[in-house]
C-alpha positions in Angstrom: -57.3 -48.4 4.1 -56.3 -46.5 7.2 -52.6 -47.0 6.5 -53.0 -45.9 2.9 -54.8 -42.7 4.0 -52.0 -41.9 6.5 -49.4 -42.5 3.8 -51.2 -40.3 1.3 -51.7 -37.5 3.9 -48.0 -37.6 4.9 -46.7 -37.5 1.3 -47.2 -33.7 0.8 -45.4 -33.0 4.1 -42.4 -35.1 3.1 -42.0 -33.4 -0.2 -42.7 -29.9 1.1 -39.0 -29.1 1.9 -37.9 -25.5 1.8 -35.5 -24.8 -1.0 -32.0 -23.6 0.0 -31.3 -20.1 -1.2 -28.4 -19.8 -3.6 -25.2 -18.4 -2.0 -24.5 -14.7 -2.6 -21.8 -13.5 -5.0 -19.0 -11.3 -3.7 -20.4 -8.3 -5.6 -23.9 -8.8 -4.2 -22.4 -9.1 -0.7 -20.5 -5.9 -1.1 -23.5 -4.1 -2.4 -25.3 -5.0 0.9 -22.8 -2.7 2.6 -24.6 0.4 1.5 -23.2 3.8 0.5 -20.2 3.6 2.8 -18.8 0.9 0.6 -18.2 3.4 -2.2 -15.5 5.4 -0.4 -14.0 2.2 1.0 -13.7 0.7 -2.5 -12.2 4.0 -3.8 -9.6 3.8 -1.0 -8.9 0.2 -1.9 -8.1 1.2 -5.5 -5.9 4.0 -4.3 -4.0 1.6 -2.0 -3.4 -0.9 -4.7 -2.2 1.8 -7.1 0.2 3.3 -4.7 1.7 0.0 -3.6 2.3 -1.2 -7.1 3.6 2.2 -8.3 6.0 2.6 -5.4 7.1 -1.0 -5.6 8.2 -0.5 -9.2 10.0 2.8 -8.4 11.8 1.2 -5.4 12.8 -1.8 -7.5 14.6 0.5 -9.9 16.1 2.5 -7.0 17.7 -0.6 -5.4 19.4 -1.7 -8.7 23.0 -0.6 -7.9 26.0 -2.2 -9.5 28.2 -3.9 -6.8 31.4 -2.6 -8.3 30.2 0.9 -9.2 32.5 2.7 -6.8 35.5 0.6 -7.8 34.7 1.4 -11.4 34.8 5.2 -10.9 37.6 5.1 -8.3 40.4 4.4 -10.9 39.0 7.2 -13.2 38.9 9.7 -10.3 42.5 8.8 -9.2 43.7 9.3 -12.7 41.9 12.6 -12.9 39.6 11.4 -15.7 36.3 12.8 -14.3 34.5 12.5 -17.7 35.0 8.8 -17.7 33.7 8.6 -14.1 30.6 10.6 -15.1 30.1 8.3 -18.1 30.2 5.2 -15.8 27.7 6.7 -13.3 25.3 7.9 -16.0 24.7 4.3 -17.0 22.5 4.0 -13.9 19.4 5.9 -13.0 18.9 5.5 -9.2 19.4 7.7 -6.1 22.9 6.4 -5.5 24.1 7.2 -9.0 22.5 10.7 -8.9 24.2 11.4 -5.6 27.6 10.2 -6.8 27.3 12.2 -10.1 26.7 15.3 -8.0 29.8 14.5 -6.0 32.0 13.9 -9.1 30.8 17.2 -10.6 32.0 19.0 -7.4 35.5 17.5 -7.3 37.9 20.4 -6.8 35.7 22.2 -4.3 36.3 22.0 -0.6 35.4 18.6 0.9 32.6 20.1 3.1 31.0 21.6 0.0 31.1 18.3 -1.8 29.5 16.5 1.2 26.8 19.2 1.4 26.1 19.0 -2.3 25.8 15.2 -2.2 23.6 15.4 1.0 21.2 17.8 -0.8 21.0 15.6 -3.8 20.4 12.6 -1.6 17.6 14.3 0.3 15.9 15.2 -3.0 16.1 11.6 -4.2 14.6 10.3 -0.9 11.8 12.8 -1.3 11.0 11.4 -4.7 11.0 7.9 -3.2 8.7 9.0 -0.4 6.1 10.4 -2.9 2.5 9.3 -2.2 3.6 7.4 0.9 1.7 9.9 3.1 -1.5 9.1 1.2 -1.0 5.4 2.0 -0.7 6.3 5.7 -3.9 8.3 5.5 -5.8 5.5 3.9 -4.6 3.1 6.6 -6.1 5.5 9.2 -9.3 6.4 7.4 -10.5 3.1 6.0 -11.3 1.5 9.4 -13.0 4.7 10.5 -15.3 4.5 7.5 -16.0 0.9 8.4 -17.1 2.1 11.8 -19.3 4.7 10.2 -21.0 1.9 8.3 -21.4 0.0 11.6 -23.2 3.0 13.1 -25.3 3.4 10.0 -26.3 -0.2 10.1 -27.3 0.0 13.8 -29.4 3.1 13.1 -31.1 1.3 10.2 -32.0 -1.6 12.5 -33.6 0.6 15.2 -35.4 2.7 12.5 -36.9 -0.4 11.0 -38.0 -1.7 14.4 -39.6 1.7 15.2 -41.6 1.6 12.0 -42.8 -2.0 12.5 -43.2 -1.7 16.2 -41.9 -5.2 16.7 -38.6 -7.1 16.5 -37.9 -9.8 13.9 -35.0 -11.2 12.1 -36.3 -9.9 8.8 -36.3 -6.3 10.0 -32.7 -6.4 11.4 -31.1 -8.5 8.6 -30.5 -5.5 6.3 -28.9 -3.4 9.0 -26.7 -6.3 10.1 -25.4 -6.9 6.6 -24.4 -3.3 6.3 -22.9 -3.3 9.8 -20.7 -6.3 9.3 -19.7 -5.9 5.7 -18.6 -2.3 6.0 -16.6 -3.0 9.2 -14.8 -6.0 7.6 -14.1 -4.1 4.3 -12.8 -1.1 6.2 -10.5 -3.2 8.3 -9.2 -5.2 5.4 -8.4 -2.1 3.4 -6.7 -0.5 6.4 -4.6 -3.6 7.1 -3.5 -3.7 3.4 -2.6 0.0 3.4 -0.7 -0.2 6.7 1.2 -3.3 5.7 2.1 -1.8 2.4 3.2 1.4 4.0 5.5 -0.5 6.4 7.0 -2.7 3.8 7.7 0.1 1.4 9.2 2.2 4.2 11.6 -0.7 4.9 12.7 -0.7 1.2 13.2 3.1 1.4 15.4 2.7 4.5 17.4 0.1 2.5 18.0 2.7 -0.2 18.9 5.3 2.4 21.5 2.9 3.8 22.9 2.3 0.3 23.2 6.0 -0.2 24.9 6.7 3.1 27.4 3.8 2.5 28.2 5.0 -1.0 28.6 8.6 0.2 31.1 7.6 2.9 33.1 5.5 0.4 33.1 8.3 -2.1 34.4 10.7 0.5 37.2 8.3 1.2 38.0 8.2 -2.5 38.1 12.0 -2.7 40.3 12.2 0.4 42.7 9.7 -1.2 42.7 11.6 -4.5 43.7 14.8 -2.7 
């Protein structure tokens, strides 16, 4: 009887196991970050948009036919400038725009041709650089917003402690969520923006090199034509 009583008394203890709380979804986790998450999420959307949009533009800008200069060289040497313009007009990229400007100036002094092509090249590079400054700003601001969330979380922790006049895990949990989530989100967005900025700048530099190379070769063709 004693053994039976002990077993019966122990049964409720064995079955009384705390249930494990379901894991949080990503959205619920982000919402724990508080109001600072709103500007960080907005900056993340801006970052994604600029990276995708600039990648498409730069992909078009780097599409240059390998034999483009050779194709227009024979037309220029023959004096058939209309044919050269027709060949160049088949492409819509910074190199073709610059070469088209140069062909249209054939007959002018060489320095004027070079200056005109250089001006056209600068305008095209400005178009490629559009919105890149915003990406750099996001890369700088996003981590700072995360830091603001960190400060806000710490303030929340101490405020809750001052109201309750004691320290407990329950009181500081909300502040810790906000502190850690906003810091991580700000850093992630900043890293993505900075990485995208650097990679896109590398592609712009590649286009710049193509333009400089094409410009030098075009000047050689003009010199030979004269």
